[in-house]
PATORDREN-361717 format. One record per atom (N, C-alpha, C, O, CB): residue in three letters; x, y, z. Coordinates in steps of 0.1 Angstrom, whole numbers, plus 5000, padded with zeros to 4 digits. Each point is the difference from the previous one (the first is absolute). Glycine has a CB too. Layout:
<recs>
alaXYZ...
</recs>
This chain:
<recs>
unk513951705126unk499049895001unk499250045013unk500550045010unk501049784979unk497250165009unk499050035011unk500149885010unk499849894996unk498750254988unk501649895029unk500049905010unk498850025009unk499750115004unk502849884996unk496849905001unk498750005008unk500149895011unk500249894996unk498550204984unk501249955032unk500049905011unk498850025009unk499650115004unk502949894996unk496849895003unk498850015007unk500049895011unk500749904998unk498150194982unk500449925031unk499849905009unk499249894994unk499350024990unk500950145029unk499949724986unk499449884994unk498550025000unk499349974990unk502649895017unk497550185004unk498550005001unk499550124992unk498949994995unk501249915027unk500750214976unk499650104991unk500049944986unk499150044992unk501850145023unk500149744982unk500149944987unk498849914997unk499550004989unk503050015012unk497149915009unk498849914999unk498850084996unk499349964991unk501749885025unk498750274991unk498950084998unk500050064986unk499150004992unk500750055032unk501450004972unk500250064987unk499749894989unk499450034990unk502350145019unk498949714993unk499849904990unk498649964998unk499549994989unk502749935018unk497050075004unk498649964999unk499250114993unk499249974991unk501049895029unk500150274983unk499450114993unk500350004985unk499150024992unk500950115030unk501349854975unk500450004986unk499449894993unk499750014988unk502450095018unk497649785000unk499449894993unk498650044995unk499649964989unk501749885025unk498050244994unk498750054995unk500150104989unk499349994990unk499949985033unk501950114977unk500250094989unk500449934987unk499550034989unk501250155028unk500149714985unk500549934989unk498849924993unk500149974988unk502250015023unk496750004997unk498949924994unk499150084991unk499149954993unk500949915027unk500250284980unk499250074990unk499850145002unk499250064993unk499749735004unk501750285013unk499850145002unk501150084992unk501249985003unk497849985020unk500650124968unk500950084992unk500550125007unk499350055010unk499749864969unk502150155017unk500450125006unk499050124997unk499349994990unk503149935007unk497650185012unk499050104998unk500150084988unk499150064995unk500949955029unk501250004970unk500350084988unk500249904988unk500550054989unk500450145025unk498849694987unk500349904989unk499050024989unk498850025002unk502149825015unk499650154970unk499149994989unk499349874999unk500449905007unk501150264981unk497449835005unk499449884997unk501049914993unk500750044990unk497050065008unk502549775007unk501049924994unk499849964986unk500949974992unk499549945031unk498350084973unk499849974986unk500450114991unk500549984989unk497649885017unk501750274999unk500550114992unk501550015000unk500650024989unk497450105018unk502749845004unk501450005001unk500549904990unk501050024992unk499050045032unk499449824975unk500449894991unk499950054985unk500849974992unk498649855025unk499550264981unk499850054986unk501050104996unk500550004989unk497149955014unk502750145006unk501050104997unk501449954996unk500650054991unk498250105025unk501649744991unk501349944997unk499949874992unk501049944998unk499850165024unk498149874973unk499849884992unk501049994989unk500250104992unk497449905013unk503149894994unk501149994990unk499650004985unk498949954998unk502449935020unk499550174974unk499949974985unk500749874998unk501249995003unk498650264990unk499549665001unk500649864999unk500349974986unk499250004991unk499549935029unk502650044977unk500449954987unk500049855001unk500949935005unk500650284991unk497449734998unk499849865000unk500649944987unk499450024990unk498550005025unk503249914986unk500549934989unk499149884997unk499549945010unk502950144996unk497549884982unk499249894996unk500749914990unk501050054994unk496950085010unk501749754995unk500649914990unk499049924993unk499049965005unk503050025009unk498250014973unk499049934991unk500249845002unk499249934994unk500850274990unk501149765022unk500349865001unk498949925008unk499849884997unk502750185002unk496950015010unk499049925009unk498650074999unk499249995010unk502749935005unk497950164975unk498850084999unk500150135009unk500149985012unk498549814982unk501450325000unk500350135007unk499050025012unk500350075009unk500650034970unk497949835020unk499050025011unk500549955013unk499650045011unk498649944972unk502749925017unk500649955012unk500850105007unk500449975012unk499649804978unk500450345004unk500750115006unk499250115005unk500550105006unk501449844980unk496850065011unk499150115004unk499850005015unk499849895006unk499150104972unk501150135028unk499650025014unk498549995002unk499350054992unk502850095012unk497549795006unk498549995003unk499849975014unk500949995008unk498749934969unk499150075027unk499749975014unk499949855002unk499949924990unk498850295011unk501549745011unk500049865003unk498749934996unk500049894995unk501650155024unk497350034983unk498649954997unk499650044986unk498850024998unk500649985027unk501550004966unk499750044986unk498949904994unk499350044991unk503050065006unk497749785008unk499149904995unk498749995008unk499249904998unk502749974993unk497950225018unk498750005008unk500049935013unk499049995006unk500050034972unk502249925026unk500049935012unk501450025007unk500950064994unk497549774997unk501750135022unk501250015008unk500749875001unk500849985009unk498150215004unk500949724978unk500749875000unk501350024993unk500150054989unk497749825011unk503350085007unk501350014994unk500349894990unk501050014992unk499750105029unk498649784979unk500349884993unk499550004985unk500349904993unk499849995029unk499250214974unk499650004986unk500550124992unk499550024988unk498549865020unk502950204997unk500450124993unk500949974988unk499850074990unk500150055032unk500949784979unk500849964988unk499149964988unk500150054989unk501849875026unk497150004989unk499149954989unk499150114995unk499650004988unk500449785023unk499750324997unk499050104996unk500750134994unk499350094996unk499249835022unk502850084981unk500750124995unk499550064987unk499850124999unk502249795013unk497750004979unk499650054987unk498549994997unk499550024989unk502749925003unk497050025019unk498649994998unk499250125006unk498850014998unk501549745003unk500450345005unk499450125006unk500850124996unk501249994998unk497849875021unk500450264980unk500750124998unk500950035011unk499650005012unk498650094974unk503149955011unk501050035011unk500050155001unk500950074995unk500549725000unk497650275013unk499950145002unk501050055010unk500349935010unk497350064985unk503050125002unk501250055008unk499750045014unk499050065003unk501950024975unk499949875031unk499950035014unk501349995007unk500949924996unk496750005004unk502650165010unk501250005009unk499550015014unk499150085004unk502450034979unk499049815026unk499750005014unk500950095008unk501250024996unk497949745002unk500450305013unk500950095008unk499649985014unk499049965004unk501250214977unk500849875028unk499850015014unk500850135005unk500950044993unk498849715010unk499950305008unk500750125006unk500149995015unk499149955007unk500050194974unk502149905023unk500250025015unk500650135002unk500650064991unk499849695012unk499550305010unk500550135003unk500750005013unk499549955010unk498650154977unk503149965014unk500750035012unk499950155003unk499450074993unk502249735004unk499150245014unk500050145003unk500750094989unk499750124999unk500349825025unk500850004968unk500850074991unk499849964985unk500350084991unk501449955027unk497849864979unk499949954986unk498749924997unk499449955010unk503150044990unk497250004988unk499049914995unk500749894992unk501150024994unk497250165004unk501249705003unk500549884993unk498949954991unk499049955006unk502749995013unk498550064968unk498949954991unk500649894992unk501050014993unk498050225005unk500349655004unk500449894992unk499049984988unk498850025001unk502149875020unk499750084967unk499249974988unk500349864996unk501249965000unk498850284993unk499049685004unk500149864997unk499449974986unk499050054997unk501049895028unk500749974968unk499649974986unk499849854999unk500849925003unk500650284989unk497449775003unk499549864999unk499949964985unk499550074992unk499349955030unk501849864975unk499849944987unk499549855003unk500549945009unk501450204980unk497149825003unk499549865002unk501049894997unk499949895005unk497950204990unk503249944996unk501049904996unk501450065001unk500250124996unk498149774989unk502650035020unk501450034999unk500549884990unk500149895004unk500250235019unk499949924965unk500249904989unk501550004995unk500750105002unk496949924991unk502849875001unk501349994995unk500249884992unk499149924998unk501750215022unk500549854975unk500249894991unk500249865007unk499849904993unk501350274992unk499149835028unk500249875007unk499150015012unk499650105005unk502749874987unk497349915013unk499149995012unk500550085012unk499250055007unk500149724984unk502050235011unk500650075011unk499750155000unk500150075010unk501749754991unk497950234987unk499850154998unk498550035000unk499650114998unk502549914989unk497049885015unk498650025000unk499349985013unk500549925008unk499650004968unk498950165027unk499249975011unk498750085000unk499950114993unk502149835021unk497050014992unk498750075001unk500150125009unk500449985011unk498449804983unk500650335002unk500050125008unk501450065002unk501049935000unk497049995012unk502150214988unk501250075002unk499750145007unk499150074996unk502049824983unk499850145031unk499750125008unk501350065003unk500849955008unk497149955002unk502350224985unk501350085002unk499650145005unk498850035000unk502449834982unk499850225021unk499650135005unk501150105001unk501249984997unk497149915015unk501350234993unk501050115002unk499550085012unk498850025002unk501850004973unk500350035033unk499750085012unk500650144998unk501150024997unk499049785018unk499050304986unk500450144999unk500050065014unk499149985008unk499950044969unk502150065026unk500150075013unk499850154998unk500850064992unk500849765017unk497550244997unk499650144998unk500250075013unk499549975011unk498849974972unk502550175017unk500350085012unk498950105002unk499550074991unk503049905006unk497050045016unk499050105004unk500750135002unk500550035011unk498049794999unk501550274980unk500850125001unk499250134999unk500550114998unk501349764991unk496850115013unk499250125000unk499150014988unk499050064999unk502650055015unk498949834975unk499249994987unk498849915002unk500149915009unk502050134977unk496849985007unk498849925003unk500249855000unk499449935007unk499450264983unk502149775000unk500249854999unk501549975002unk500449894995unk497650104989unk502750105022unk501449975003unk500950004988unk499650054989unk499649815029unk502050104983unk501050004990unk500749864998unk500349935011unk500150314993unk499849714984unk500649874998unk501450005005unk500850094997unk497749884983unk501949925026unk501349985006unk500749894993unk501250024995unk498150075027unk500149794977unk500749894995unk498949894996unk498950015004unk503250045010unk498449854980unk499149884997unk500949875001unk501250004997unk497250144989unk500949765017unk500549865000unk499149924991unk498850015001unk502350015022unk499549894969unk499249914991unk500449865003unk501049975006unk498850204976unk499349745014unk500249865003unk500049924987unk499250014991unk499750015031unk502149894977unk500149924988unk500849875004unk501150005005unk498950204979unk499349695014unk500749875002unk500649985014unk501249965002unk499350034973unk498750055035unk500449985014unk501250105004unk500749975010unk498549794989unk501050344994unk501050105003unk499450145000unk499150034991unk502749825000unk498650245017unk499650145000unk501150094994unk501249975001unk497449995019unk500950144973unk500950094993unk499750145005unk498850045001unk501449814978unk500850235023unk499850145006unk500450114990unk500949994992unk499749915030unk498550214979unk500250114991unk499750135007unk499150015008unk500349844972unk501450255017unk499850135006unk500850114992unk501049974995unk498649935028unk499850224976unk500750114993unk500650095011unk500650104996unk497849894985unk501549985031unk500550095011unk501449955003unk500349895005unk497450155005unk503350054988unk501449975002unk500449985014unk501049945004unk499550184975unk498749935030unk500349995015unk499649865005unk500449965011unk499250284992unk499649694989unk499649865004unk501049904994unk500350014988unk497250065013unk503149855007unk501149914996unk499749865003unk498949975007unk502750214997unk499249734992unk499949865002unk499949965015unk500750065008unk500549904971unk497849965025unk500049945013unk500549854999unk501149974996unk497050195011unk500949754995unk500449864999unk500049954985unk500649904997unk498450065026unk500450124969unk499949974985unk500550124992unk500050115005unk498149734999unk502450134984unk500550104991unk498850074993unk499049944997unk503249935000unk498050275002unk499050074992unk500249974985unk501250014995unk498750175022unk499149784976unk500149954987unk499950104989unk500249974988unk498949825021unk500450334994unk499950104990unk499050115004unk499750025011unk500849814972unk499250255007unk499150125002unk498649974995unk499749894995unk502350265003unk497149955004unk498649984996unk499750114989unk500350115002unk499149805022unk499950044966unk499550094989unk498550035004unk499349915004unk502349994978unk498050225015unk498650045003unk499350044988unk500650054990unk500150035032unk498049894978unk499150034989unk498950095005unk499149965006unk501449824982unk499750355010unk499150105006unk499849985015unk498850015004unk500150014973unk502249965030unk499949985014unk499849865005unk500149975012unk499050254988unk500649694991unk499849865004unk501349924998unk500550004989unk497050025005unk503049915016unk501149914998unk499849894989unk498949954999unk501850095025unk500349934968unk499849904990unk500749875004unk501150005004unk498950194979unk499249705015unk500649875003unk499949924987unk499250024991unk500149995034unk501549894975unk500149904988unk499649865005unk500549965011unk501350184978unk497449795004unk499649865003unk500449924988unk499650024989unk498550055026unk502849834988unk500549914989unk498949914995unk499049985007unk503350035003unk497949944978unk499049914994unk500149855005unk501049975007unk498950194973unk499249765016unk500249865002unk501249954992unk500550074991unk497149905012unk503049925001unk501249954993unk500949935010unk499649955011unk500250234972unk501549835014unk501049945008unk501250095002unk500350084991unk499049695001unk501450235019unk501150085003unk499750115010unk498950015005unk501949944972unk500250135026unk499850115010unk499150114996unk499350065008unk503049894999unk497650074980unk499150114995unk498749934994unk499650034989unk502350125006unk497549775014unk498749934996unk499249985013unk500550045011unk500649854969unk497850045019unk499349965012unk499350115007unk499749985012unk501949844990unk498150294992unk499250115006unk500750075012unk499450055009unk498649844983unk503450105008unk500750075010unk499950154999unk499950054989unk501749765012unk498450265010unk499750155000unk501350075003unk500749975010unk496950004997unk502850134985unk501150095003unk499750144996unk498950024994unk502749785002unk499250295007unk499850144995unk500250004985unk500949934994unk499950175027unk498349974972unk500250024985unk501250094997unk500150115006unk497349864991unk503449994994unk501250074997unk500050074986unk501150044996unk500149805019unk497750164979unk499950064986unk500349904989unk500050054988unk500750165023unk499649674992unk500349904989unk498849974992unk498950015005unk503049905009unk498450044974unk498949954991unk499549865005unk500749935007unk500350204974unk497849845016unk499549875003unk500749894993unk500450024989unk497450085015unk502349785002unk500649894994unk499249964987unk498849995001unk502249935021unk499650064967unk499349974988unk499150114995unk499249984991unk500949795016unk500150354999unk499250124996unk498549985002unk499250064993unk502650004990unk497949855027unk498649985003unk499850045015unk500649935009unk499149894973unk499550285021unk499750035014unk498950115000unk499950084991unk502549865015unk496950065005unk498950105002unk500350085013unk500849965008unk497549894980unk501050265013unk500150095012unk498650005007unk499050024994unk502850124995unk498349845024unk498850025008unk500350145008unk500950015008unk498649734995unk499750354994unk500150145006unk498850035007unk498950014994unk502750064988unk498549955031unk498850045008unk499550144997unk500850095001unk500049765018unk498050164976unk499550134996unk498650035006unk499950095008unk501349884970unk497849955019unk498750025006unk499649885009unk498949995005unk500550154975unk501549765021unk499749885008unk499049914993unk499349925007unk501150215013unk499749864967unk499149924992unk500649864997unk501250004997unk497850204993unk500349705012unk500549864997unk499849984985unk498950004995unk500649915029unk501650064969unk499949994986unk500649864995unk501049955006unk499150304992unk499449704992unk500549884994unk500950044988unk499550054990unk498549815017unk503350114993unk500950044989unk499549944987unk499749885000unk502250155016unk498050054974unk499649954987unk501249984990unk499849924990unk498050205013unk503349945000unk501249984991unk501250015009unk500250105007unk498550004973unk502249815018unk501350005008unk501250014991unk501149985004unk497849895013unk500850164970unk501250014991unk500750135002unk499450105005unk499349754978unk502550155012unk500850125001unk500850025013unk499749945010unk498650164974unk502650005016unk500850025011unk499450115009unk500250124999unk501849834988unk497149995022unk499350095010unk499250104993unk499950125004unk501949845013unk497550014972unk499250094992unk498650025006unk499450114999unk501949834981unk498249955025unk498650005005unk499950025015unk500849945007unk498549914973unk499950245024unk499950045014unk498649975006unk499050034993unk502750155003unk498249765016unk498749975005unk500050045015unk501050005007unk498849804978unk499050255019unk499850045014unk499849875008unk500049894995unk498950334998unk501149805020unk499749885009unk499350045013unk500050125004unk502149774987unk497350015015unk499250025012unk501049975012unk500849914999unk497050034989unk502050145023unk500749975012unk499049935010unk498950045002unk502750154995unk498949705009unk499149925009unk500849985013unk501249965000unk497749924980unk500450145031unk500749985013unk500349865002unk499349914997unk499450285012unk502549794997unk500549865004unk499149945011unk500249885003unk502150194990unk496950015013unk499149955010unk499249884995unk499649915008unk500250325002unk499949774977unk499249894994unk500849865002unk499349905001unk499550264983unk502549855016unk500849885002unk500249985015unk499949895006unk501250144972unk499250085029unk500349995014unk498849945008unk500249925009unk501350284989unk497349844998unk498849945007unk499849864997unk499249935007unk499850304992unk501649724990unk499849864997unk501349915003unk500149894995unk498450194987unk502449975026unk501349945001unk499949865007unk500949924999unk500150305002unk497949755006unk499849875006unk499149914991unk499649895005unk500850215018unk499349944965unk499249924991unk501049904993unk500450024989unk497950165007unk502149725012unk501149914996unk499449864998unk499349955009unk502450185004unk498549814976unk499449874997unk500449954987unk501250004996unk496950055019unk500949894978unk500249944987unk499850104988unk500150125002unk499249665008unk500450164978unk500050084988unk499050125000unk500150104993unk500649704995unk498250185020unk499050115001unk500350115010unk499350095002unk499149744991unk502750155014unk500550105010unk501050104993unk500549974990unk499149865029unk500550284987unk501050104995unk501449965003unk500950024992unk497450165011unk501949765009unk501449965004unk500149855002unk499149945005unk501150295006unk500949724986unk500349865002unk500849985013unk500149895005unk499950084970unk500750145029unk500750005013unk500150145005unk499750094992unk501749715002unk499050235018unk500050135005unk501050094991unk501249965000unk498249965024unk500150184970unk500850094992unk500349954987unk500950064993unk500050025027unk498549814975unk500249954987unk498749974992unk499249935005unk502949965004unk497850184980unk498849984992unk499849864996unk501049934996unk499250304996unk498649725008unk499849864995unk500349994985unk499650084993unk498749885025unk502549944979unk500349984986unk500449854998unk500749955008unk500150294989unk498749694993unk500249864998unk500549974986unk500049884996unk498350075022unk502050154974unk500549984987unk501550034999unk500450115003unk497349944987unk503149855007unk501550025000unk500550035014unk500650115002unk499349974974unk499849835033unk500550025014unk498850045009unk498950044995unk503450024997unk498049945021unk498950035010unk500450145007unk501050025005unk498549734998unk499550344996unk500050125009unk501350074998unk500650045010unk497949855007unk501950144971unk501350064997unk500050165002unk501050065003unk499449754981unk498450255015unk499950155001unk499950045015unk499049965006unk500050054970unk501950075028unk500050045014unk499450145002unk500250094991unk501849775013unk497350165007unk499550135003unk501150085007unk501049945005unk496649984997unk502350214999unk501150085006unk500349965015unk501150025004unk498250174981unk499749765022unk500349965014unk500849875000unk500449955011unk497650174997unk502349824981unk500949884999unk501350034992unk500849914998unk497249955004unk502250274994unk501250034992unk501250015010unk499950045011unk498750084972unk502549835012unk501350015008unk501250004990unk500149904992unk498749995028unk502050214981unk501250004993unk501149935009unk500250055011unk499250174976unk501249685008unk500949925009unk501350075004unk500749965009unk498449844981unk501350325003unk501350065003unk499950155002unk500950074995unk500149754991unk497950225020unk499850155002unk500250055014unk499450105004unk499149894976unk502249935028unk500250045014unk498849975009unk499249924997unk502350264995unk498449895020unk499049975010unk498650054996unk499450075008unk502449935009unk497749974971unk498750034996unk499349864997unk500349944989unk500350295001unk498749725019unk499549865000unk498849994991unk499550094994unk501549875029unk498549924977unk498949964991unk498850095002unk499550025012unk501349754988unk498750294989unk498750085001unk500150145005unk498950064999unk500149725003unk502150275002unk500050135007unk499850114990unk499750115004unk501849805013unk498850074970unk499750104990unk498550045000unk499650114997unk502349814989unk497349985018unk498550025002unk499650045013unk499250105002unk500549724981unk500850115028unk499550035013unk500850115007unk499450065009unk499949704992unk501950274996unk500850105007unk500950074990unk501249985000unk498749895021unk499550214969unk500950064990unk501050105005unk501050014994unk497149954991unk501650105026unk501050095006unk501349935004unk501150044997unk497050115011unk501749734998unk501249925004unk500749954987unk501250014999unk497749925023unk500350024969unk500549954987unk500950104993unk501149974996unk496849885002unk501650275000unk500750114993unk501250045008unk501150034995unk496850054994unk502049935025unk501150055008unk501249905000unk501150035003unk497250095011unk501449754983unk501049904999unk500850024987unk501250004999unk497549845015unk500550194975unk500650004987unk500750134996unk500950004992unk497349855002unk501550265013unk500650134997unk500550075012unk499649975011unk498850054970unk502750065017unk500550095010unk499850144995unk499750024988unk502049815020unk498450275001unk499850144996unk498650044998unk499750104993unk502549884997unk496949965017unk498550034998unk499650135008unk498950054997unk500749705000unk501350305012unk499650125007unk499049975011unk500049905006unk500550234973unk498649975022unk498949985010unk499049894995unk499350024991unk500950235016unk499949645000unk499349884995unk499449935012unk500749935008unk500850054972unk497250025022unk499349945012unk499649864997unk499649974989unk499750265018unk500749695003unk499449875000unk498749995007unk499449895002unk502950024997unk497250205006unk498750005007unk498950024990unk499850104993unk501250005028unk498149794978unk499050004990unk498750085005unk499649985011unk501349804980unk498650305000unk498750065002unk498949914993unk498850005005unk502250234996unk499449694989unk499149914994unk500749884995unk501050024992unk497550175001unk501249695012unk500649884995unk499149885004unk500349955011unk502150154990unk496749864991unk499149895004unk500649864995unk499449905003unk498750254996unk503149854994unk500449884993unk501149935008unk501149974995unk498350144983unk500249845033unk501049925008unk499249905008unk498850015002unk502850185000unk499049705003unk499449915008unk500550015015unk499249985009unk500649864971unk501450205022unk500650015013unk500950125001unk500950024991unk499049735012unk499950345007unk500950115002unk500849965013unk499549985011unk498950194979unk502949825008unk500949955010unk500950115005unk500850054992unk499149724998unk500050275022unk500950105006unk500949945011unk499549935009unk498750254987unk503149835002unk501049955010unk500550115008unk500650094996unk500149734988unk499050175029unk500450115009unk501449985006unk500850094999unk496849945007unk502649855000unk501449985006unk500349855001unk499149915000unk500750305012unk501549764989unk500549865002unk500950015012unk500850095001unk499049844974unk500149985034unk500950005012unk500749865001unk499449904999unk499050265013unk502949854989unk500849885002unk500149965014unk500250095009unk501249984971unk498349815023unk500149945014unk501149905001unk500149935010unk497550114993unk503249944986unk501049905000unk501250044991unk499850054989unk498449775016unk503050165000unk501250034992unk500349874993unk500549905005unk500450275011unk498949834971unk500149884991unk501349994993unk500349894995unk497350125002unk503250095003unk501349994993unk501049925009unk499849995012unk499750234975unk501649745007unk501049925007unk500550085012unk500250124999unk500449764980unk499850055031unk500650055013unk499150115006unk500550105005unk501849864985unk496450015009unk499050095007unk500050144994unk499750095007unk500549775014unk500150154967unk500050134993unk498650044997unk499149914998unk503250054992unk497450175009unk498750054999unk499449964986unk500850004990unk499750195026unk498249794983unk499449954988unk499950124990unk499850115004unk498949715008unk501450154975unk499750094989unk498649974995unk499849914992unk502750115002unk496550055011unk498649964998unk499450064988unk500350114996unk499549865029unk499349954969unk499150054989unk498749925000unk499949895007unk502150194979unk497049965007unk498749934999unk499949944987unk500350064989unk498750105027unk500649714984unk499749934988unk498549965001unk499649925008unk502849994989unk496850154994unk498649995001unk499549934987unk500350054989unk499550155026unk499349704987unk499449944988unk498550015002unk499450005011unk502549844986unk497450164991unk498550005000unk499649894990unk500450014988unk499450235018unk499649654999unk499649894991unk501349954994unk500049964988unk497750135008unk503449905012unk501349954995unk500750094990unk501149964995unk498049815010unk500450344992unk500750104991unk500750105009unk499550065009unk498749914973unk503150055015unk500850095007unk499550144998unk499850044988unk502249815011unk497950235012unk499550144999unk501050105005unk500250114995unk497549805007unk503050055009unk501050095007unk501249925003unk499949895005unk498250265004unk503149914989unk501249935004unk501150105004unk499650125003unk499849694981unk501850155017unk501150095005unk500350124991unk500650095004unk500449715006unk498550204977unk500150114992unk499250125005unk500350124997unk500149734983unk498550125026unk499150115005unk500650065013unk500050135001unk498049754990unk502450045018unk500650055013unk500849905007unk499749884999unk498350275003unk503149895004unk500849915008unk500850095010unk500350114998unk500049724983unk499950115031unk500750075010unk501249915005unk499749905007unk498250235000unk503349924991unk501249925004unk500350035015unk499850115005unk501149894972unk499549895030unk500450015014unk498950065008unk500250105007unk502249934986unk496549905007unk498850055008unk500249965015unk500049885003unk498550104976unk501550115029unk500249975015unk498749945005unk498950024994unk502750175009unk498549725007unk498949935005unk499050095007unk500350105006unk501249714997unk497250154995unk498850065007unk499850154996unk499350075007unk501149775011unk500150204971unk499850144995unk499350004987unk500549964990unk501650125022unk496649964988unk499250004987unk500750094990unk500450115003unk497549855010unk502249994975unk500650074989unk498850044990unk499449924994unk502949965009unk497550254996unk499050054991unk500349964985unk501250014996unk498350185020unk499549774977unk500249964986unk499650104991unk498850055000unk500949715006unk501250294985unk499650094989unk500849954988unk501249985000unk498450225015unk499749784974unk500649934988unk501250094995unk499850124999unk498049774995unk503350055003unk501250074995unk500950055011unk501050054997unk497650014983unk500949935033unk500850065011unk501049905006unk499949884997unk498250275007unk502749905004unk501049925008unk500949924990unk500750074992unk497749915027unk501649894981unk500949934991unk499249924989unk500549894996unk501150095024unk497350084975unk499349934990unk500849974988unk500850084996unk497250045011unk501949764988unk500949954989unk499750084987unk500950014991unk499349775020unk498650274987unk499750084988unk500650145002unk500250074990unk497749805006unk502450175016unk500650135002unk498950115002unk498849975000unk503249964987unk498550195015unk499150115003unk499550074987unk500450114997unk500849935025unk498049884971unk499550054987unk498650055000unk499650054990unk502049795000unk497750155021unk498650045000unk499950155002unk500850065007unk498549715001unk499650284987unk499850155001unk499550055013unk500250125003unk499349874973unk500049925032unk499650045014unk500149885009unk500149894995unk498450304997unk501549835021unk500149895009unk498649955002unk499150075006unk502950025006unk497749784984unk498649955002unk500249855003unk501149944999unk497950224985unk500049785021unk500049865005unk498849924997unk499749905007unk501850185011unk497749964972unk498849934996unk500149964986unk500450074991unk498350075025unk500949734982unk500049944987unk498649954997unk499449935009unk503050014992unk497050094987unk498749954996unk500349884990unk500750024990unk498250215013unk500449665000unk500249884991unk498649964995unk499050045006unk503149895006unk497949984978unk498749954995unk500249854998unk500649954991unk498850264998unk500049715021unk500049864999unk498649945002unk499050085001unk503349925008unk497549874991unk498749945001unk499550025014unk500750055009unk499949794974unk498150125019unk499450015013unk500549895010unk500549904995unk497550204994unk501949935024unk500349905010unk501349934999unk500249885001unk497450085000unk503550124995unk501349944999unk500850025013unk499650075009unk500349984966unk501149875026unk500950015012unk501150104997unk500750004990unk498849765016unk500750335003unk501150095000unk501049965011unk499649995012unk498950204979unk502749805005unk501049955010unk501150115001unk500750044991unk498949725003unk500650295019unk501150095003unk501149925006unk499849925010unk498650274995unk502849814989unk501149935006unk501150115002unk500450074991unk499049714997unk501150225024unk501250085003unk501249924998unk500249885005unk498650265012unk502249924976unk501249934996unk501250075005unk500050135000unk498949774981unk502250035022unk501350065003unk500949974987unk500249884997unk499650095029unk500650134967unk500849994988unk501449955003unk500750065009unk497950124980unk501949725004unk501449965001unk500650024986unk499450064991unk500149765027unk501850144981unk500750034988unk499549924988unk499449895002unk502650165012unk498250004974unk499749934988unk498649964999unk499749894994unk502650045005unk496750155006unk498649974998unk499549905010unk498849975000unk501550074977unk500549915032unk499549905010unk499350085011unk500150125001unk501749724994unk497350095013unk499350075011unk499749905011unk500049884998unk499050294985unk500749885028unk499449935011unk498650045003unk499750125001unk502649855009unk496849944990unk498650045003unk499850035015unk500549935008unk498749934973unk500150255022unk499850045014unk498549985003unk499450065009unk502550104990unk497449754993unk498649975002unk499050074991unk500450104994unk500349865030unk498149994977unk499050054991unk498750045008unk499849965011unk501149904970unk498350225012unk498650035005unk499149984987unk500350064990unk500550115029unk498249754983unk499249974988unk498550045003unk499549985011unk502049834983unk497950264996unk498650045002unk499349974987unk500650004989unk500050195027unk498149794985unk499149984988unk498850105002unk498949955004unk501949804993unk499450374999unk498950105003unk498849984990unk500349974988unk501450195021unk497149854995unk498850004992unk499850134993unk500550105004unk498549735011unk500350174973unk499750124994unk499350105009unk499149975007unk500749914971unk500750255022unk499450105009unk500650005014unk499650085008unk498349904978unk503049935017unk500549995014unk501350085001unk500850014990unk498249765013unk501250295009unk501350065003unk500649935011unk499449975011unk499850254982unk502149745006unk500749935010unk501250085004unk500850054992unk498549734999unk500850245022unk501150085006unk500949915008unk499649935009unk498950274993unk502749804994unk501149935007unk500750105008unk500750084995unk499649744987unk499650175031unk500650105010unk501149935008unk499749935009unk498150204992unk503449884994unk501249945006unk499749855002unk500249945010unk500450275002unk499049734976unk499749865000unk501249914999unk500950024992unk497050044997unk502249855021unk501249915000unk499949914988unk499049954996unk501150065029unk501149964969unk500149904989unk499949865006unk500049985012unk501450184974unk498549745005unk499749875004unk501149945010unk499649925008unk499250054970unk502450075021unk501049955009unk500550105010unk501049975007unk499749884975unk498650265019unk500350105010unk501350084998unk500550065010unk498249795005unk501850154973unk501350074998unk499850144995unk501050074999unk500049714996unk497850265002unk499850144995unk498550045003unk499249915003unk502650064979unk497950165017unk498750055001unk499750084987unk500850064994unk499349945031unk498650004971unk499550074989unk498850095003unk499149955007unk501849874978unk499250315011unk498850085001unk499650054986unk500850054993unk499950035030unk498149884974unk499550034986unk498550005000unk499349975009unk502749924981unk497450164999unk498650014997unk499749944986unk500750044991unk499150165025unk499249724983unk499549954987unk498650034999unk499249965008unk502549854992unk497950274990unk498750034997unk499649944987unk500750014990unk499550215022unk498749704988unk499549944987unk498950074994unk499250065007unk501549725002unk499250214978unk499050074992unk499049914995unk499050044993unk502750135001
</recs>
């Protein structure tokens, strides 16, 4: 494991410089990201069902009906041509590319109201190793279905991390193959995305979207077991990212932060990737598959080898949080025993960092303890590929971030050692330099950069 230790003020300078790089400077040898997305564009086995009109299973763009209003897509599904489109985003670290592909359907339909909602947004993340080849080499992928992530890799050296590896990847002339389930009810429905395993389409009805020339096409026939093949257009996710604060009523894109506006069969049911969260996948918190894919993947897998968390390109975050050190100023355990300290951090009341990231047992008084995720007595253990202490999150603007130092007790209990609360404005950098907590029992050194 690579160990990196720096002075705090060196870290502050590096953090501020990296924030500029993350905002849009690509690596000097980086390919064009649209070309990268095209090279690895998935071949999509889209299952369809005649029960709700096969057109409700066609992939298309959000503005298929000529507007960016989320509240009329259910009604307009069969009134406009559903020309094929897939959204993508790309991020780059020193060692890997991370390409997200996202799939939009105007309707998630089914036999009962609980299985229906307006708009649907699912996706897959591809991890590409920078190995000297012009566009790198495929390493693994993660897919999203029904609020859970699924992991796939053909590399036997990559093993389970916080989540089990679910299988291997089939390639179509170098393009990874994914499967999207049709409308309906059950686990194999609702447009969930998984690796394609070679199976026939349900009911022998399914089409293939294969990226060839990047042409947006309206499927003319969906009969047969993946007999008909259609090209598709790739569209940058920037079109959504730039509208993420268009939050309002039916004429708006979003009804809440990270939730597409929808008012047919429930409210705002379709979530964007910065609101995705798998409830049982370890210390990978809400939205990090989007804002910090290196952290997300490093939680889910072990055996990644040389794997950097330093981004050369990552514009898709709201706050970059670097934790330098925590200092205990009070022995909180019984009989004046030394505190077992960790950081509990929330952003807009959403937990972002806890004892799984880092913990230090028996912390002597007045000695700053450097924070590196997975180090010392972290409850998740030493599973990360390198020692790092920066997390990228994506939340709304002008939110409150609360740093709380805690002393861990038995059976999940804890003693609070005080808090530090900040509400950084967009574009602001806040440096906490040995900042006392609210009750003076601990100090925190950290940097928060907002985007």
